[in-house]
C-alpha positions in Angstrom: -73.9 -89.7 -50.8 -72.7 -91.0 -47.4 -70.5 -88.8 -45.3 -67.4 -90.0 -43.5 -66.8 -89.5 -39.8 -64.5 -86.6 -40.4 -67.0 -84.9 -42.6 -69.7 -85.4 -40.0 -67.5 -83.7 -37.3 -66.8 -80.8 -39.6 -70.5 -80.4 -40.2 -71.2 -80.5 -36.5 -68.7 -77.6 -35.9 -70.2 -75.6 -38.8 -73.7 -75.8 -37.2 -72.8 -75.0 -33.6 -71.7 -71.5 -32.7 -71.1 -72.4 -29.0 -68.7 -75.2 -30.1 -66.8 -72.8 -32.4 -66.5 -70.3 -29.6 -65.3 -73.0 -27.2 -62.7 -74.2 -29.6 -61.3 -70.6 -30.1 -61.2 -70.1 -26.4 -59.4 -73.4 -25.7 -56.7 -72.4 -28.1 -56.0 -69.3 -26.0 -53.7 -71.6 -24.0 -50.2 -71.5 -25.4 -49.5 -75.2 -24.6 -52.5 -76.3 -26.6 -51.9 -73.9 -29.5 -48.3 -75.2 -29.8 -49.2 -78.9 -29.4 -49.9 -81.3 -32.3 -53.6 -80.7 -31.6 -53.2 -77.0 -32.4 -50.5 -75.5 -34.8 -47.5 -77.4 -33.4 -47.0 -79.6 -36.4 -47.0 -76.6 -38.8 -43.9 -74.9 -37.4 -40.5 -75.7 -35.9 -40.2 -72.8 -33.4 -43.7 -71.5 -32.5 -43.9 -67.8 -31.6 -46.6 -67.3 -28.9 -47.5 -63.8 -30.0 -47.8 -64.8 -33.6 -50.0 -67.9 -32.9 -52.2 -65.9 -30.5 -52.7 -63.2 -33.2 -54.0 -65.8 -35.5 -56.8 -66.7 -33.1 -57.6 -63.4 -31.4 -60.0 -62.2 -34.2 -62.0 -65.4 -33.9 -62.3 -64.9 -30.1 -63.4 -61.3 -30.5 -65.8 -61.4 -33.4 -68.7 -63.8 -34.0 -68.8 -62.9 -37.7 -65.3 -64.3 -38.1 -66.2 -67.5 -36.3 -69.2 -67.9 -38.6 -67.0 -67.6 -41.7 
């Protein structure tokens, strides 16, 4: 079975701990979290404290990033 480009990118992220950590750290920036690249399209009035609380565990604990 041949994988699509999107599936290949997901597999790349699954295999690379440094990449997962980097993505979690980049989303520390409020502007990026609330942009369409982050969670911006999922909410009408983003709450900075709420969106930060979603990502804080992934930044702190490698076991969560591995899940």
